[in-house]
C-alpha atoms as one frame of an Amber mdcrd trajectory, in Angstrom:
protein
 -20.644  20.877   5.811 -17.956  18.240   5.824 -14.992  19.063   7.973 -11.435
  17.976   7.373 -11.552  15.711  10.444 -14.711  14.022   9.201 -13.180  13.355
   5.780  -9.985  11.967   7.324 -12.108   9.735   9.559 -13.995   8.411   6.531
 -10.753   7.665   4.715  -9.336   5.824   7.721 -12.547   3.800   8.138 -12.524
   2.837   4.464  -8.871   1.778   4.602  -9.586  -0.357   7.678 -12.437  -2.088
   5.819 -10.195  -2.751   2.819  -7.482  -4.168   5.089 -10.001  -6.493   6.759
 -11.261  -7.695   3.374  -7.701  -8.306   2.182  -6.935 -10.360   5.299 -10.055
 -12.487   4.839  -9.312 -13.071   1.158  -5.682 -13.949   1.909  -6.875 -16.750
   4.178  -8.685 -18.140   1.136  -5.579 -17.609  -1.035  -7.383 -14.952  -3.083
  -4.881 -12.176  -3.666  -6.622 -10.095  -6.333  -7.506  -7.351  -3.852  -3.860
  -7.127  -2.779  -2.832  -6.321  -6.346  -5.414  -3.526  -6.594  -4.409  -2.088
  -3.217  -0.733  -2.109  -4.250  -1.573  -0.243  -7.458  -3.696   2.269  -5.547
  -1.011   2.847  -2.911   1.636   3.294  -5.602  -0.477   5.934  -7.328  -1.160
   7.801  -4.076   2.506   7.807  -3.074   3.598   8.962  -6.532   1.136  11.862
  -6.441   2.203  12.857  -2.934   5.855  12.729  -3.963   5.158  14.976  -6.966
   3.300  17.420  -4.733   6.286  17.872  -2.433   8.932  18.251  -5.169
């Protein structure tokens, strides 16, 4: 059974990997991942905001 702590840990690990990839790509002036991360973050924040209204 997956616990809440395990799921949160997986999410954090995945976000850390994405951040590392974005940093590496930025050094090569490849910013496509940044655009996708911005869109994803916008969607998450919008959904959280709707949840707490």
